[in-house]
C-alpha positions in Angstrom: 23.0 -32.8 57.3 19.5 -33.7 57.7 16.4 -31.3 57.7 16.4 -30.8 61.5 20.1 -29.9 61.5 19.5 -27.5 58.7 16.7 -25.7 60.6 18.7 -25.6 64.0 22.0 -24.7 62.6 21.0 -21.1 61.6 19.4 -20.5 65.0 22.5 -21.8 66.9 24.6 -19.4 64.7 22.2 -16.6 65.5 22.3 -17.0 69.4 26.2 -17.2 69.3 26.3 -14.0 67.4 24.0 -12.3 69.8 26.1 -13.5 72.9 29.2 -12.1 71.2 27.6 -8.8 70.5 26.3 -8.6 74.1 29.8 -9.3 75.6 31.4 -6.7 73.2 28.7 -4.2 74.2 29.3 -4.8 78.0 33.2 -4.5 77.5 32.8 -1.3 75.7 30.5 0.3 78.2 33.0 -0.7 81.0 35.7 1.0 79.2 33.7 4.1 78.8 32.8 4.1 82.6 36.4 3.5 83.5 37.4 6.5 81.4 34.6 8.9 82.5 33.7 7.6 86.0 30.2 8.7 85.3 27.4 6.0 85.2 25.1 8.0 82.8 27.6 8.2 79.9 28.1 4.3 79.7 24.3 3.7 79.8 23.7 6.3 76.9 26.5 4.7 74.9 25.2 1.1 75.3 21.6 2.2 74.5 22.7 3.9 71.2 24.9 1.0 70.1 22.1 -1.3 70.8 19.6 0.6 68.6 21.9 0.5 65.7 22.6 -3.2 66.1 18.9 -3.9 66.1 18.2 -1.8 63.0 21.1 -3.5 61.1 19.9 -6.9 62.0 16.3 -6.2 61.0 17.6 -4.9 57.5 19.8 -8.0 57.2 16.9 -10.3 57.8 14.8 -8.8 55.0 17.7 -8.5 52.4 18.3 -12.2 51.5 14.9 -12.7 50.1 15.0 -9.6 47.9 18.4 -10.4 46.6 17.5 -14.0 45.9 14.4 -12.8 44.0 16.3 -10.2 42.1 19.1 -12.5 41.0 17.1 -15.7 40.5 18.0 -17.6 37.3 15.6 -17.1 34.4 13.2 -19.8 33.4 14.0 -20.1 29.6 11.2 -22.5 29.1 8.7 -19.6 29.8 10.7 -17.4 27.2 10.5 -20.1 24.6 6.7 -20.4 25.1 6.4 -16.7 24.9 8.4 -16.4 21.6 6.7 -19.4 19.9 5.1 -18.1 16.7 4.0 -20.0 13.5 5.1 -17.2 11.0 8.3 -15.9 12.6 11.7 -17.4 13.6 12.9 -16.0 16.9 16.2 -16.5 18.5 17.9 -14.9 21.7 21.7 -14.4 21.8 23.8 -13.3 24.6 26.9 -10.9 24.4 29.2 -13.9 24.0 27.4 -14.7 20.6 25.8 -18.0 22.2 22.4 -19.1 21.3 20.4 -18.9 24.4 17.1 -20.0 23.2 15.1 -20.2 20.0 11.5 -21.0 19.0 10.4 -23.9 16.8 10.4 -22.1 13.5 13.9 -20.8 14.0 15.0 -24.4 14.8 13.0 -25.7 11.7 14.2 -23.0 9.2 17.7 -22.0 10.6 18.9 -25.0 12.5 20.8 -24.6 15.8 24.4 -25.2 14.7 25.3 -21.5 14.9 23.8 -18.3 16.4 22.9 -15.2 14.6 24.3 -13.3 12.8 26.0 -16.6 11.5 22.9 -18.1 10.1 24.0 -20.7 7.6 20.9 -20.8 5.5 21.1 -16.9 4.8 24.7 -16.0 5.4 26.1 -18.8 3.1 23.8 -17.7 0.2 26.1 -14.7 -0.7 28.9 -12.5 0.7 26.6 -9.5 0.6 24.0 -11.3 2.9 26.7 -12.2 5.4 27.9 -8.7 5.5 24.4 -7.3 6.0 23.8 -9.7 9.0 27.1 -8.7 10.5 26.5 -5.0 10.1 22.9 -5.5 11.6 24.5 -7.3 14.6 27.0 -4.4 15.2 24.3 -1.7 14.9 21.8 -3.7 17.1 24.4 -3.8 20.0 25.3 -0.1 19.4 22.0 1.5 18.7 19.6 -1.0 20.3 17.8 -1.9 17.1 18.5 -2.8 13.5 16.5 -3.8 10.5 17.2 -5.5 7.2 14.1 -4.8 5.0 14.5 -7.3 2.4 17.2 -10.0 2.2 17.3 -12.7 -0.5 18.0 -16.2 0.5 16.5 -19.6 1.0 13.2 -19.0 2.6 10.0 -20.8 3.6 7.6 -22.1 1.0 5.6 -19.3 -0.7 8.1 -16.5 0.3 10.7 -14.5 -1.6 12.8 -12.9 0.9 13.3 -12.2 4.7 12.7 -9.1 6.8 15.1 -9.4 9.7 15.1 -7.5 12.9 17.7 -7.4 15.8 16.7 -5.8 19.1 18.7 -5.3 22.3 16.8 -6.4 25.5 17.3 -7.8 29.0 17.8 -6.2 32.4 21.3 -5.2 31.6 20.6 -5.1 27.9 22.9 -8.3 27.7 20.8 -10.1 25.0 19.9 -9.6 21.4 16.5 -10.8 20.1 16.6 -11.8 16.4 13.4 -12.0 14.3 13.3 -13.6 10.8 9.9 -12.9 9.0 9.4 -14.5 5.6 8.0 -12.0 3.0 5.2 -13.9 1.2 4.7 -12.9 -2.4 1.2 -11.9 -3.4 -0.4 -13.9 -6.3 -3.6 -12.2 -7.3 -4.4 -14.8 -9.9 -4.1 -17.7 -7.3 -6.1 -15.7 -4.8 -8.8 -15.1 -7.3 -9.0 -18.8 -8.3 -9.3 -19.7 -4.7 -12.2 -17.3 -4.1 -14.0 -18.5 -7.2 -13.9 -21.9 -5.7 -15.4 -20.6 -2.4 -18.1 -18.2 -1.4 -17.5 -15.7 -4.0 -18.2 -18.3 -6.8 -21.4 -19.4 -5.0 -22.5 -15.8 -4.8 -21.9 -15.1 -8.4 -23.8 -18.3 -9.3 -26.8 -17.2 -7.3 -26.7 -13.8 -9.1 -26.8 -15.6 -12.4 -23.0 -15.2 -13.2 -20.6 -17.9 -14.2 -16.9 -17.1 -13.8 -13.7 -18.7 -14.8 -10.0 -17.7 -14.9 -8.5 -18.6 -18.3 -4.9 -18.6 -19.3 -3.7 -16.8 -22.5 -3.6 -20.2 -24.3 -7.3 -20.7 -23.6 -6.9 -23.3 -20.8 -9.1 -22.9 -17.7 -7.1 -22.3 -14.6 -10.0 -22.3 -12.2 -13.9 -21.8 -12.3 -16.9 -21.3 -10.1 -19.3 -24.2 -9.3 -21.9 -22.3 -11.5 -19.6 -22.3 -14.4 -19.1 -26.1 -14.2 -22.8 -26.7 -13.9 -23.8 -24.5 -17.0 -20.8 -25.8 -18.9 -21.1 -29.6 -18.2 -24.4 -29.9 -16.4 -22.6 -31.2 -13.3 -21.4 -28.7 -10.7 -19.0 -31.3 -9.2 -17.1 -31.7 -12.4 -13.6 -30.1 -12.3 -13.2 -28.0 -15.5 -9.5 -27.0 -14.7 -7.3 -27.8 -17.6 -10.2 -27.9 -20.2 -10.3 -25.6 -23.3 -12.5 -22.7 -22.6 -13.5 -22.1 -26.2 -14.7 -25.8 -26.5 -17.3 -25.0 -23.9 -18.8 -22.2 -25.7 -20.8 -22.4 -29.1 -21.0 -19.3 -31.5 -23.7 -19.1 -34.2 -23.5 -17.5 -37.6 -24.6 -14.2 -36.3 -21.9 -14.1 -33.7 -24.1 -14.8 -30.7 -22.5 -17.2 -28.1 -24.2 -19.9 -26.0 -23.3 -22.8 -23.9 -22.1 -25.8 -26.1 -23.7 -28.2 -23.6 -27.2 -26.5 -24.1 -27.1 -27.0 -28.0 -28.4 -24.7 -30.6 -31.4 -23.7 -28.6 -29.6 -22.4 -25.6 -30.1 -18.9 -24.5 -27.7 -16.3 -25.7 -24.9 -15.2 -23.4 -23.1 -12.0 -22.6 -19.3 -12.4 -22.1 -17.1 -9.9 -20.0 -13.5 -10.1 -20.4 -11.2 -8.7 -17.7 -7.3 -9.1 -17.8 -5.9 -10.1 -14.5 -2.1 -9.3 -13.9 0.3 -8.5 -11.2 1.1 -4.7 -11.1 4.6 -5.5 -9.9 5.3 -7.3 -13.3 7.6 -5.2 -15.6 5.6 -3.4 -18.2 5.3 -5.2 -21.5 5.0 -8.8 -20.1 1.1 -8.6 -19.5 -0.1 -9.6 -23.0 2.0 -12.9 -23.0 1.5 -14.0 -19.3 -1.7 -12.4 -18.2 -4.7 -14.6 -17.5 -8.3 -13.4 -17.9 -11.3 -13.3 -15.8 -14.4 -14.5 -17.9 -17.8 -13.4 -16.6 -20.7 -15.1 -18.4 -24.4 -14.1 -17.9 -27.6 -14.8 -19.9 -28.2 -11.9 -22.3 -30.8 -9.6 -20.8 -30.5 -10.8 -17.3 -29.1 -8.6 -14.6 -26.8 -9.6 -11.9 -29.6 -9.7 -9.3 -31.6 -12.0 -11.5 -33.9 -9.4 -13.0 -34.0 -7.9 -16.5 -32.3 -4.7 -17.8 -35.1 -2.5 -16.2 -33.7 -3.5 -12.8 -31.4 -1.5 -10.7 -27.8 -1.0 -11.8 -26.4 -1.8 -8.4 -23.9 -4.7 -8.5 -23.2 -5.6 -4.9 -21.9 -9.1 -5.7 -19.7 -8.0 -8.5 -18.2 -5.2 -6.3 -16.7 -7.7 -3.8 -15.0 -9.4 -6.8 -13.7 -6.3 -8.6 -12.4 -4.8 -5.4 -9.8 -7.7 -5.2 -8.4 -7.0 -8.7 -5.2 -5.0 -9.2 -6.8 -3.1 -12.1 -8.2 0.4 -11.6 -11.9 -0.3 -12.2 -15.0 1.8 -11.5 -18.6 1.8 -12.6 -20.9 4.6 -13.3 -24.5 4.8 -14.4 -25.5 6.6 -17.6 -26.4 9.7 -15.7 -22.7 10.0 -14.5 -23.1 8.9 -10.9 -20.3 6.8 -9.6 -21.7 3.4 -8.4 -18.4 1.7 -7.4 -14.7 2.2 -7.5 -12.1 -0.4 -6.3 -9.0 0.6 -4.3 -6.7 0.2 -7.3 -8.8 2.8 -9.2 -8.6 5.3 -6.2 -4.8 4.7 -6.0 -4.3 5.4 -9.6 -6.4 8.6 -9.2 -4.0 9.7 -6.4 -6.6 9.3 -3.7 -5.5 6.1 -2.0 -7.5 5.3 1.1 -10.3 7.9 0.4 -13.9 7.1 -0.4 -15.0 7.3 -4.0 -16.5 10.6 -4.9 -20.1 11.1 -6.0 -19.2 11.7 -9.7 -16.1 10.6 -11.7 -15.9 14.3 -12.8 -14.8 15.1 -9.2 -11.5 13.4 -10.0 -10.4 15.7 -12.9 -9.7 19.4 -13.3 -12.3 22.0 -14.0 -11.4 22.2 -17.7 -12.0 18.5 -18.3 -15.2 18.0 -16.3 -17.5 18.7 -19.2 -15.7 16.3 -21.7 -15.7 13.5 -19.2 -19.3 14.0 -18.3 -20.3 13.9 -22.0 -18.1 10.8 -22.6 -19.9 8.9 -19.7 -23.2 9.9 -21.0 -22.4 8.9 -24.6 -21.0 5.4 -23.6 -23.8 4.8 -21.2 -26.6 5.5 -23.7 -25.3 4.2 -27.0 -24.2 0.7 -28.0 -21.7 -1.3 -26.0 -18.4 0.1 -27.3 -15.2 1.1 -25.7 -12.9 4.0 -26.1 -10.3 6.2 -24.2 -10.2 9.9 -23.2 -7.3 12.1 -22.0 -8.1 13.8 -18.7 -6.0 15.7 -16.1 -6.5 14.6 -12.5 -6.6 17.1 -9.8 -3.8 15.3 -7.9 -1.5 15.8 -10.9 -2.9 18.5 -13.1 0.2 18.9 -15.3 0.2 15.3 -16.6 -2.7 14.1 -18.7 -3.7 10.4 -18.2 -5.7 8.0 -20.4 -9.1 6.9 -18.9 -10.8 4.0 -20.6 -14.6 3.8 -20.9 -16.7 0.8 -22.0 -20.4 0.5 -22.2 -21.8 -2.3 -20.1 -24.9 -4.3 -20.9 -26.5 -7.3 -19.2 -25.9 -6.1 -15.6 -29.2 -4.3 -15.0 -29.6 -0.7 -16.3 -26.9 0.3 -18.9 -23.7 1.4 -17.1 -20.2 2.5 -18.0 -17.1 0.7 -16.9 -14.1 3.1 -16.2 -10.5 1.9 -16.2 -7.5 3.9 -14.9 -4.0 2.6 -14.7 -1.5 3.8 -12.0 1.0 5.9 -14.1 3.0 7.3 -11.1 6.2 5.3 -12.3 5.5 6.5 -15.9 5.1 10.1 -14.7 8.3 10.0 -12.8 10.2 8.7 -15.7 8.7 11.3 -18.0 9.8 14.0 -15.6 13.3 12.7 -15.5 13.5 12.6 -19.3 12.1 16.2 -19.4 14.6 17.2 -16.8 17.5 15.7 -18.7 16.3 17.4 -22.0 15.8 20.7 -20.2 19.3 20.4 -18.7 20.7 19.6 -22.1 19.0 22.7 -23.8 20.0 25.0 -20.9 23.5 23.5 -20.9 24.0 24.4 -24.5 22.8 27.9 -23.8 25.1 28.2 -20.7 28.1 26.9 -22.6 27.6 29.6 -25.3 27.1 32.3 -22.8 30.1 31.2 -20.8 32.3 31.2 -23.9 31.4 34.7 -24.9 31.7 35.8 -21.3 35.1 34.3 -20.9 36.3 36.4 -24.0 35.2 39.5 -22.1 36.8 38.5 -18.9 40.0 37.6 -20.6 40.2 41.1 -22.0 39.5 42.6 -18.6 42.0 40.5 -16.7 44.6 41.0 -19.3 44.2 44.7 -19.4 44.3 44.8 -15.5 47.5 42.8 -15.5 49.1 45.2 -18.2 48.1 48.2 -16.1 49.5 46.7 -12.9 52.9 46.5 -14.6 52.9 50.3 -14.7 51.7 50.8 -11.1 53.1 49.8 -7.8 51.4 49.4 -4.4 50.5 52.7 -3.0 49.6 54.4 -6.3 46.2 56.0 -6.3 45.0 53.6 -9.2 46.6 50.4 -7.9 43.9 49.4 -5.4 41.1 50.2 -8.0 42.8 47.9 -10.7 43.2 45.2 -8.0 39.4 45.5 -7.1 38.4 45.2 -10.9 40.6 42.1 -11.2 39.1 40.6 -8.1 35.5 41.1 -9.3 36.6 39.6 -12.7 37.9 36.6 -11.1 34.5 36.2 -9.2 32.7 36.4 -12.5 35.2 33.7 -13.8 34.1 31.4 -11.0 30.5 32.0 -11.9 31.2 30.9 -15.6 32.8 27.7 -14.2 29.5 27.0 -12.4 27.6 27.5 -15.6 30.0 25.0 -17.3 29.7 22.7 -14.5 25.9 22.2 -14.5 26.1 22.3 -18.4 28.6 19.4 -18.2 31.2 21.4 -20.3 33.9 22.0 -17.7 37.3 20.5 -17.8 37.5 17.5 -15.5 40.8 15.9 -14.2 39.6 12.4 -13.4 41.5 10.0 -11.2 41.0 6.5 -9.9 40.1 7.1 -6.2 38.2 5.8 -3.2 35.1 7.8 -2.3 35.7 7.6 1.5 39.0 9.4 1.0 37.2 12.4 -0.5 34.6 12.4 2.2 37.5 12.2 4.9 39.2 15.2 3.3 36.1 17.3 3.5 34.5 16.2 6.7 36.5 18.4 9.0 35.7 21.5 6.9 32.0 20.5 6.6 31.7 20.2 10.5 33.0 23.8 10.8 30.7 24.8 8.0 27.5 23.4 9.4 28.2 24.6 13.0 28.1 22.9 16.4 24.2 22.5 16.6 24.2 20.2 13.6 25.6 16.7 14.1 27.5 15.3 11.1 27.5 11.4 10.9 29.9 9.7 8.6 29.8 6.0 7.8 31.3 3.7 5.1 30.5 0.2 3.7 33.3 -2.3 3.3 34.8 -3.5 0.0 33.8 -0.3 -1.8 34.8 -0.3 -5.5 37.1 2.5 -6.9 35.5 5.3 -9.0 37.1 7.5 -11.8 36.3 11.1 -11.1 37.7 14.5 -10.4 38.5 14.7 -6.7 38.0 18.5 -6.6 34.6 18.3 -8.3 33.6 15.4 -6.1 34.4 17.5 -3.1 32.3 20.3 -4.6 29.4 17.8 -4.8 29.7 16.9 -1.1 30.0 20.5 -0.1 26.9 21.6 -2.1 24.8 18.7 -0.8 25.8 19.3 2.9 25.2 23.1 2.5 21.9 22.3 1.1 21.1 20.0 4.0 22.2 22.6 6.5 19.9 25.3 4.9 17.1 22.8 5.1 17.6 22.2 8.8 18.0 26.0 9.6 14.7 26.6 7.7 13.0 24.3 10.2 13.4 26.9 12.8 15.4 25.5 15.8 18.7 25.1 14.0 19.3 21.6 15.5 19.5 18.5 13.3 21.6 15.7 11.9 23.3 15.2 8.5 24.3 11.8 7.5 27.2 11.2 4.9 27.5 7.5 4.0 29.1 5.6 1.2 27.4 2.3 0.1 28.4 -0.6 -2.0 25.8 -1.3 -4.8 26.1 -4.7 -6.5 24.6 -5.7 -9.8 21.8 -7.6 -7.9 21.0 -4.5 -6.0 20.5 -2.5 -9.3 18.3 -5.2 -10.7 16.2 -5.3 -7.6 15.7 -1.5 -8.0 14.0 -2.1 -11.3 15.1 1.4 -12.5 14.8 2.4 -16.0 17.5 4.9 -15.6 20.5 3.1 -14.0 22.1 0.4 -16.3 23.0 -2.8 -14.7 26.4 -3.0 -13.1 28.4 -2.2 -9.9 28.3 1.2 -8.3 29.6 3.1 -5.3 26.9 5.3 -3.9 27.2 8.6 -1.9 24.2 9.1 0.4 23.7 12.5 2.0 20.7 12.6 4.2 19.2 15.3 6.7 16.3 15.5 9.0 15.2 19.0 7.8 11.9 20.1 6.8 12.0 18.2 3.4 11.1 19.3 -0.1 7.4 19.8 -1.2 6.3 17.2 -3.7 5.5 20.0 -6.2 9.1 21.3 -6.0 10.9 17.9 -6.1 10.9 17.6 -9.9 12.5 21.1 -10.3 15.3 21.1 -7.8 18.1 20.4 -10.3 16.9 23.1 -12.7 19.4 26.0 -12.9 18.3 29.1 -11.0 15.5 27.4 -9.2 15.5 27.8 -5.5 13.0 27.9 -2.6 15.1 30.1 -0.4 14.3 33.8 0.3 15.5 36.4 -2.3 19.2 37.2 -2.0 19.9 33.9 -0.1 20.4 31.4 -2.9 21.5 31.5 -6.5 19.8 28.3 -7.6 23.1 26.9 -9.1 24.0 24.6 -6.2 22.0 21.4 -7.0 22.2 22.1 -10.8 26.0 22.2 -10.4 25.9 18.8 -8.6 23.8 17.5 -11.3 26.2 18.6 -14.0 29.2 17.2 -12.2 27.7 13.8 -11.5 26.4 13.5 -15.1 29.7 14.5 -16.6 31.4 11.8 -14.3 29.1 9.1 -15.7 27.0 8.8 -12.6 23.4 9.3 -11.6 21.7 11.3 -8.7 18.3 10.9 -7.2 16.5 12.8 -4.5 13.9 11.4 -2.1 12.1 13.6 0.3 9.1 13.6 2.6 7.7 16.7 4.0 8.6 17.2 7.6 10.9 14.3 7.7 13.9 15.2 5.7 15.6 14.6 2.3 18.1 12.0 1.0 20.3 12.6 -2.0 21.9 9.4 -3.5 24.7 9.7 -6.1 25.6 6.6 -8.0 29.1 6.4 -9.5 30.1 3.5 -11.6 32.9 1.3 -10.2 36.1 1.6 -12.2 37.6 -1.9 -12.9 41.3 -1.8 -13.3 42.5 -3.9 -16.4 44.1 -7.2 -15.8 47.6 -6.9 -14.4 46.8 -4.7 -11.4 46.6 -1.0 -11.0 48.3 1.2 -13.6 51.8 2.2 -12.5 52.8 5.8 -12.6 55.4 6.5 -15.1 58.0 9.1 -14.1 57.9 12.0 -16.4 61.1 13.1 -18.0 62.4 16.5 -17.0 61.1 19.1 -19.5 63.7 21.5 -20.9 63.1 25.1 -20.1 62.4 27.5 -23.0 65.3 30.0 -23.3 62.9 32.7 -24.6 62.2 34.3 -28.0 60.5 32.9 -31.0 58.1 33.8 -33.7 54.4 33.3 -32.8 51.2 33.4 -35.1 48.3 34.9 -33.0 44.8 34.2 -34.4 41.9 35.7 -32.6 38.7 37.2 -33.8 37.9 39.2 -30.6 39.8 42.5 -30.9 40.2 43.1 -27.0 41.6 39.7 -26.5 43.9 39.7 -29.5 45.3 43.1 -28.3 45.9 42.0 -24.8 47.6 38.7 -25.9 49.7 40.5 -28.5 51.0 43.0 -25.9 51.7 40.3 -23.3 53.6 38.1 -25.6 55.6 41.1 -27.0 56.6 42.1 -23.5 58.1 38.7 -23.0 60.3 39.0 -26.1 58.3 37.1 -28.7 57.9 38.2 -32.3 54.2 38.2 -32.7 52.2 38.3 -35.9 48.5 38.9 -35.4 45.5 37.7 -37.5 41.8 38.6 -37.1 40.4 35.3 -38.2 41.3 31.8 -39.6 41.6 32.9 -43.2 44.1 35.6 -42.4 46.1 33.3 -40.1 46.2 30.6 -42.9 47.4 33.2 -45.5 50.4 34.0 -43.3 51.5 30.4 -43.3 50.7 29.8 -47.1 52.7 32.9 -48.1 55.9 31.4 -46.6 55.8 32.8 -43.0 57.9 30.7 -40.6 56.7 30.3 -37.1 57.7 28.5 -33.9 54.1 28.3 -32.5 50.5 29.0 -33.5 48.2 30.5 -30.7 44.6 30.5 -32.0 41.1 30.7 -30.7 38.7 27.8 -31.5 35.4 29.4 -32.4 35.8 31.9 -35.2 33.8 33.1 -38.3 34.5 31.7 -41.8 37.4 29.3 -40.9 37.5 28.2 -37.2 40.6 27.2 -35.3 40.6 23.5 -36.0 40.0 23.8 -39.7 42.8 26.4 -39.9 45.1 24.0 -38.0 44.4 21.0 -40.3 45.4 23.1 -43.3 48.6 24.4 -41.6 49.6 20.8 -40.6 49.5 19.8 -44.3 52.4 22.3 -44.8 54.1 22.4 -41.5 53.8 18.9 -40.0 55.5 19.6 -36.7 54.3 23.1 -36.0 52.8 23.1 -32.5 49.4 24.7 -32.0 48.0 26.2 -28.7 44.2 26.6 -28.7 42.5 29.3 -26.5 38.9 28.6 -25.7 36.2 29.0 -23.0 34.9 25.5 -23.7 35.9 22.4 -21.9 39.3 20.9 -22.8 38.0 17.3 -22.8 35.2 18.2 -25.1 37.5 20.0 -27.5 40.0 17.2 -27.6 37.3 14.7 -28.6 35.9 17.1 -31.3 39.1 18.3 -32.8 41.2 15.2 -32.8 44.5 16.8 -33.9 47.7 15.5 -32.5 50.4 17.7 -30.8 47.8 20.5 -29.7 47.6 22.1 -26.4 44.8 24.1 -24.7 44.6 27.4 -22.8 41.3 27.9 -20.9 39.7 31.3 -20.9 39.8 33.6 -18.9 43.6 33.7 -18.4 46.0 36.3 -17.0 49.1 37.7 -18.7 51.3 35.6 -16.6 49.4 32.5 -17.3 49.5 33.0 -21.1 53.2 33.7 -20.9 53.9 30.6 -18.9 51.8 28.4 -21.1 53.5 29.6 -24.3 56.9 28.9 -22.7 55.7 25.5 -21.7 54.5 24.4 -25.0 57.6 25.6 -26.8 59.8 23.7 -24.3 57.6 20.5 -24.7 57.9 20.8 -28.5 61.6 21.3 -28.3 61.9 18.2 -26.1 59.8 16.1 -28.4 61.8 17.2 -31.5 65.1 16.1 -29.7 
């Protein structure tokens, strides 16, 4: 069909359609006239239909252009031009996982063989990287955006890792935009060398300063043009790689001069400044740190004048401002002339302007000492020293401020040095927290032991009284009330033992998501409908060895704490996230933590969007009885109990919080690796013979109420009981020839304690079973006592529990003997 036919054909079709419509309209009007025999009605009918047809035709004529514009195919060449960036790899993927388009950097760095998240250069590096990319892909399609902050892998030159983003886009959100940004590592030494070779070096030369960066072995790494001119006589000579000491001459009096200028050269003043990367681990600086050497003619100021000139050092400020060291300069009157960003960051005032005086940075009590120190170093000889001060931003932790008298830069001045000790302060607080918890734990364990003795006597007496009363008696309900309150007190002692890490744990090899699943339904009811609880788990989580009930208590306490934080914000609405995360050995090394040993962990993360924890309270939240809640609304034992359970399970717990944004608690539990041969098989226990009753029992207890209750309870069960007040008396009963079927003894007693008495008894009665009663933890006692064929009965206990335990021990001993 040629162009003319294409133009005429639509018009022909249009006329045909109109003729057909006209015929249909005339026929319809005729039928109406035939039915009504009234000429007005067909005319009205025909006019109305004609109006509708014309309106429809007008709308139809406009629609094709709009639809064509709306559904026009995209021009991907425009998209490629829009996403072309020199520092970022960008790719667009559709819902079918096909690579739609990519910029030049993506094709250069990643290739186009596969589409994200299957990026060979990153996903093939490790299984963890592939899993992170796959998870980011799922999260982006679901939530609209996902980010991987730092992913190790083959990267562009000069970079250490990737920052990866995935964002859903498009009219129907049918596309995913991936961005791969290489994170370039900062090298302050290389940057300083480059600046010395540029404008900074020329500015220093004009001010009479020669500068060079020297490695620890004395080899010059880079130098300014002024340094080359003074050292060799030619500013174009490259001094890189030469020995710095060979270019300097020192006379018998210790004065230094340029070796190229001979004996008559003017004396020089040398300033030595170490230059190191603050991200390096502490302790590596002395071996790897290069130094910045600043050399000036003695008596000549930076601006070219003598020492009577002004002390302002504008050219030096631009250089010191780039260093990672916290450096500041003050005149001898104590006025601060300059402070670089690292100094303000170390002082806890990052981003703020330097104060007028350095004394404005310290607490009131230390102002006079610092002022006198600045005046002393500014007026005396060029010496250096340190002073301990307390900054206003952290008044509880003294820091060391270095001072050095500076000469040769105009008027005498004082160079101040301050190191960022935030990490050191954090570690110090953690050590103090652990020490405090250990001390309080020992106290709590002793209190719990004595309290358990009292509760044992109360509960036992209540049980004996209930044997003489029946429901309906006037005293029955009162006795039950005493018993119930005693059980509540017993639960409090268990909490004391929990945060002191002295409770009895029943560890099992388990999966952390199973514990979260068991408690999640109860947690949702606990937090209410206005708070959303989100649960998520990583894949391939390692098993942990812990007490499932205690882990459930940890989750419960953390969620309740998060709920209260959300309610304290006011509106009662919020979100609590419970996630389990796989932590590899590489992840632990990347954390650079001085607390967590290298290894594999399974992490439990509980995060809320409540009001957060104030910084001044963050270091105290795990202390027992510390709470920020109103009086009567918190015991202060929740987080301290969590801390004790986690530590007793061999794990670690950390809290990160930001005021107004929420709090995140992270619990790290070490992965339990099963020995070669697979998981341990459960061995079916042989049926234990039941004890027929009766027997002679030696009861040793120094607490009179406990001994009386236990003696009466066992006598009621038909046992022949011989009671002893301490270990010496109990041992005498055995030495004098007494025959017993069982020894029931307390652990802690005066003179001879329970374990010492048991060892002496075993020398005479090798097979005599021993049942220890104690308020301390069973696991701890087993390790300390180390005696075979012993059993433990935790205090407090009821009369029925004591009777059942004695019968169980006698039955087990009988089974072992046969």
